Structures are given as structure tokens and as C-alpha cells.
C-alpha positions as CSV (number, residue, x, y, z in Angstrom):
1,M,-24.8,-15.2,-61.4
2,S,-25.9,-17.1,-58.3
3,R,-24.4,-16.3,-54.8
4,K,-22.6,-19.6,-54.9
5,S,-21.2,-19.0,-58.3
6,R,-20.1,-15.5,-57.2
7,L,-18.3,-16.8,-54.1
8,S,-16.5,-19.4,-56.2
9,A,-15.6,-16.7,-58.7
10,A,-14.2,-14.4,-56.0
11,G,-12.0,-17.4,-54.7
12,A,-10.8,-18.0,-58.2
13,G,-10.2,-14.3,-58.6
14,L,-8.2,-14.2,-55.4
15,L,-5.9,-17.0,-56.6
16,S,-5.4,-15.3,-59.9
17,A,-4.5,-12.0,-58.1
18,M,-1.9,-13.8,-56.0
19,A,-0.5,-15.3,-59.2
20,V,-0.3,-11.9,-60.9
21,A,1.1,-10.2,-57.9
22,A,4.0,-12.7,-57.7
23,S,5.4,-11.1,-61.0
24,S,7.2,-7.9,-61.0
25,H,6.2,-4.9,-63.1
26,A,8.0,-3.2,-66.0
27,T,6.5,-4.9,-68.9
28,V,6.0,-2.2,-71.6
29,L,2.6,-2.5,-73.2
30,A,3.2,-1.7,-76.8
31,P,0.4,-0.6,-79.4
32,G,-1.5,-3.7,-80.7
33,S,-0.7,-5.9,-77.8
34,T,-2.6,-7.7,-75.0
35,D,-0.8,-8.9,-71.8
36,S,-1.4,-9.8,-68.2
37,P,-1.5,-6.8,-65.9
38,D,1.6,-5.9,-63.9
39,A,1.2,-5.7,-60.2
40,F,2.4,-2.5,-58.6
41,T,2.7,-1.3,-55.0
42,A,2.0,2.3,-54.1
43,P,5.0,4.3,-55.2
44,A,6.9,5.8,-52.3
45,G,7.4,9.5,-52.5
46,A,4.7,10.0,-55.3
47,T,2.8,13.3,-55.4
48,L,-0.9,13.6,-56.2
49,V,-1.3,16.5,-58.6
50,A,-4.8,16.1,-60.0
51,S,-7.8,14.1,-59.0
52,D,-11.5,13.6,-60.2
53,S,-14.5,11.7,-58.9
54,K,-17.7,11.0,-60.9
55,F,-20.9,9.1,-60.7
56,W,-21.4,7.0,-63.8
57,L,-24.6,5.4,-65.3
58,S,-24.6,3.1,-68.3
59,S,-26.1,4.1,-71.5
60,P,-28.3,3.7,-73.5
61,V,-29.7,1.4,-70.8
62,G,-29.1,2.2,-67.1
63,T,-28.2,-1.4,-66.2
64,S,-25.2,-0.5,-64.1
65,H,-23.9,2.5,-62.2
66,G,-21.3,3.5,-59.5
67,A,-18.3,5.7,-58.9
68,A,-15.3,6.4,-61.1
69,L,-12.2,7.9,-59.6
70,S,-9.2,9.1,-61.6
71,A,-5.9,10.8,-60.7
72,V,-2.4,11.8,-61.8
73,F,0.7,11.3,-59.9
74,V,4.3,12.5,-60.2
75,D,6.2,9.3,-59.5
76,P,9.9,9.3,-58.5
77,S,10.1,5.6,-59.1
78,N,8.3,5.6,-62.5
79,V,9.9,2.9,-64.7
80,F,10.5,5.2,-67.6
81,C,11.9,8.3,-65.8
82,A,12.0,9.7,-62.2
83,G,9.2,12.3,-62.1
84,C,7.2,11.0,-65.0
85,L,3.5,10.7,-64.7
86,D,1.3,7.8,-63.5
87,F,-2.4,7.8,-64.5
88,M,-4.6,5.9,-62.1
89,Y,-8.3,5.0,-62.0
90,Q,-10.7,3.1,-59.7
91,I,-14.2,1.9,-60.6
92,V,-16.8,1.1,-58.0
93,N,-19.8,-1.0,-59.3
94,G,-22.7,0.2,-57.1
95,D,-26.0,-1.8,-56.5
96,S,-26.2,-2.5,-60.3
97,F,-28.0,-5.2,-62.2
98,E,-24.9,-6.0,-64.3
99,D,-21.2,-6.7,-63.9
100,V,-18.5,-4.5,-65.3
101,N,-16.4,-6.2,-67.8
102,R,-14.1,-3.5,-69.3
103,V,-12.6,-0.1,-68.5
104,T,-10.8,2.0,-71.1
105,A,-8.8,5.2,-71.0
106,I,-7.5,7.6,-73.5
107,N,-5.4,9.2,-75.1
108,F,-1.9,7.6,-74.9
109,T,-0.7,8.0,-78.6
110,G,3.1,8.4,-78.8
111,F,3.8,7.5,-75.1
112,S,5.4,4.5,-73.6
113,T,3.0,2.7,-71.1
114,D,3.5,0.1,-68.4
115,V,0.0,-1.1,-67.3
116,G,-1.5,-3.0,-64.4
117,F,-2.9,-2.5,-60.9
118,V,-2.0,-1.2,-57.5
119,T,-2.2,-3.9,-54.8
120,N,-2.4,-1.4,-51.9
121,G,-4.5,1.5,-53.3
122,S,-5.2,2.9,-49.8
123,A,-1.4,3.6,-49.3
124,L,-1.3,6.0,-52.4
125,P,-0.5,9.7,-51.2
126,G,-3.5,11.9,-50.8
127,G,-5.9,9.4,-49.4
128,F,-7.9,9.6,-52.5
129,F,-8.0,5.8,-53.4
130,A,-9.0,2.7,-51.4
131,T,-7.6,-0.8,-51.6
132,G,-9.9,-2.6,-54.1
133,T,-10.8,-6.3,-54.4
134,V,-11.0,-7.0,-58.1
135,H,-8.1,-6.8,-60.5
136,P,-8.1,-7.0,-64.3
137,E,-7.3,-10.4,-65.9
138,T,-5.7,-8.8,-69.0
139,V,-4.8,-5.4,-70.3
140,D,-4.5,-4.3,-73.9
141,R,-3.7,-1.4,-76.1
142,N,-5.2,-0.8,-79.6
143,S,-3.0,-0.6,-82.7
144,A,-3.1,3.1,-82.8
145,G,-1.8,3.3,-79.3
146,D,-4.4,5.8,-78.0
147,V,-6.7,3.4,-76.1
148,I,-5.7,1.3,-73.0
149,G,-8.0,-1.3,-71.9
150,F,-8.5,-3.2,-68.6
151,N,-10.6,-6.4,-68.9
152,F,-12.7,-8.1,-66.2
153,P,-14.2,-11.1,-68.0
154,E,-17.0,-13.3,-66.6
155,P,-17.4,-15.5,-64.8
156,F,-14.3,-15.4,-62.6
157,D,-12.9,-11.9,-62.8
158,A,-15.9,-9.6,-63.5
159,L,-16.3,-6.6,-61.4
160,I,-19.5,-7.5,-59.7
161,P,-22.2,-5.2,-58.1
162,G,-21.0,-4.0,-54.7
163,R,-17.3,-4.4,-55.5
164,A,-14.5,-2.0,-56.2
165,S,-11.6,-2.6,-58.5
166,N,-8.0,-2.3,-57.6
167,V,-6.5,0.9,-58.5
168,L,-5.8,0.7,-62.2
169,I,-2.5,2.2,-63.1
170,I,-0.9,3.4,-66.4
171,E,2.8,4.4,-65.9
172,T,3.9,6.7,-68.8
173,D,7.0,8.6,-70.0
174,A,4.9,11.8,-70.1
175,K,5.6,14.8,-67.9
176,N,2.5,16.9,-68.7
177,F,-1.2,16.1,-68.7
178,E,-4.6,17.4,-69.7
179,A,-8.3,16.6,-69.6
180,G,-9.2,13.2,-71.0
181,H,-11.8,10.5,-70.3
182,A,-12.4,6.9,-69.3
183,T,-15.2,4.5,-70.4
184,I,-16.9,1.8,-68.3
185,T,-18.6,-1.0,-70.1
186,D,-21.0,-3.6,-68.4
187,A,-21.7,-7.3,-69.4
188,L,-24.6,-6.2,-71.7
189,G,-22.3,-3.7,-73.5
190,N,-23.9,-0.7,-72.0
191,A,-21.3,2.0,-71.2
192,A,-20.6,5.2,-69.4
193,T,-18.0,7.7,-70.2
194,V,-16.6,10.0,-67.5
195,S,-13.9,12.8,-67.3
196,A,-10.4,11.7,-66.5
197,F,-7.0,12.7,-67.4
198,E,-4.5,11.9,-70.3
199,P,-0.8,12.6,-71.0
200,A,0.1,15.7,-73.0
201,A,3.0,16.8,-75.2
202,A,5.6,18.8,-73.5
203,V,5.1,22.6,-73.2
204,P,8.2,24.7,-74.0
205,E,9.9,26.3,-71.0
206,P,9.9,30.2,-70.9
207,A,13.6,30.1,-71.9
208,S,12.8,27.9,-74.8
209,W,10.2,30.3,-76.0
210,A,12.6,33.2,-75.7
211,L,15.1,31.3,-77.9
212,M,12.4,30.5,-80.4
213,I,11.4,34.1,-80.5
214,A,15.0,35.3,-80.8
215,G,15.6,32.9,-83.6
216,A,12.5,34.1,-85.5
217,G,13.6,37.6,-85.1
218,A,17.1,36.8,-86.3
219,I,15.7,35.1,-89.4
220,G,13.4,38.1,-90.0
221,A,16.4,40.5,-89.7
222,A,18.4,38.4,-92.1
223,L,15.6,38.4,-94.7
224,R,15.1,42.1,-94.4
225,L,18.9,42.7,-94.7
226,G,19.0,40.4,-97.9
227,R,16.1,42.4,-99.5
228,A,17.9,45.7,-98.7
229,S,21.1,44.4,-100.2
230,S,19.2,43.3,-103.4
231,R,17.6,46.8,-103.8
232,R,21.1,48.5,-103.4
233,L,22.6,46.2,-106.1
234,V,19.5,46.9,-108.5
235,A,19.9,50.6,-107.8
236,A,23.6,50.5,-108.6
């Protein structure tokens, strides 16, 4: 893409960002759907609980490279529940030969999601993210519900070399997380997969474990008592 075309694209992207930012968030992205991204502001009072930063290089051909940042926040203003988790990502396209067209994250099976971008990434707690310049044009979720995608289509909204995306956000109703990954795909279809985070099922509290163990013990005692009673009846 020529410099003139890139400048025109950047202008169009800015107008598109302004249009998206004018809308409020809280549109649930259901499995099998595609929508416009919701525009978020950095949640006040959020707590950074995990972060990771990786260098990425596309494969099988190294046509693009850069940095990938991912993090998890406990968010008191989360649309699903106070204290639920937000999963965030930021992609920097280095001095590559190709634009980045798509970013995907897993695994969100069974969780509710509200998906978009943060307009003021540098205001996020922890100082981990910067305020990017490129937002996704659309977001999608596959029919199984496990993969969330952020799309930066050419020519107007591609994440061109030397640019950083806005912070991409997936608000969820999850309260636990574990290791996951994200994938960056460039305009030629070459991709890079990096470590990130994903929501996890709830872990029983210690009190719950105690109740489960006590319940299992009671069932075992009842079975033993039943067998003993049966033996006495047979002996009689």
C-alpha cells in the first residue's frame, strides 16, 4: 500500500473509530455471531492480576512480526458481574512487510462475552498497556463459542507496520483464569500464536470441598450400614 493510500486509510480509520466510540458498550457477543466492536473506557478501580508480553513472528513465512501483550483484570464495573474478569490484548506490528488483519483468542466456551476495544489503554491500571491507534472493524465468535476474533480488514482498518492496536477487550462472566493463547494473522495468511490467558471454570472453595468430602463419607457410611444390616438379616 502506498504512503498516500495509507494516510487516506488512517483518516478513514479515525472516522470509523469516532463512529464506534459514539456507541455505548454492553452488546453480548453470542456464539456464531459477528458484530461491531463495543467502545470501552479503562474501567475505574480495576485490578491487574496477570500479564504477559511476547515477541511474535509469523509462520510458516516470517512476513510480519511485533509484540503481543495480554492481561487479565478484575473489573468492578464488568457488565456481567462486579469483580468478574476482563481479558485484554494489544498487538504491535513492527517494521514488518505485511499488515495484520486478524487477531483471535481462546477459549471462551460456556462464558458470556462483551467484546470491543479500550479507547484509552494507557489509563488501565498497572501501566502495562499504551493507547493504540487502530481499532478492529468487526468482532466475531465462532459457532462453538470458543474462539473470539478481532478483524482489521484492508485497506482502511488494517493494522499496518509501525502501528499498535487499541487494547482489545473481552469482558466475561468468569471469575477464574488459566493459561491460553492468542493468534495474530497477517494479510498473506501467515500467523503467529503466543501465550495469553483464558477463562476457567470455578474452583470449589475449601468449605465446599469439606462439604463434598463429608457428603461422600456419609454416603459411604450409609452403604456400609446397609450391607451390615443385610448380613444380620441373612444370619438370622
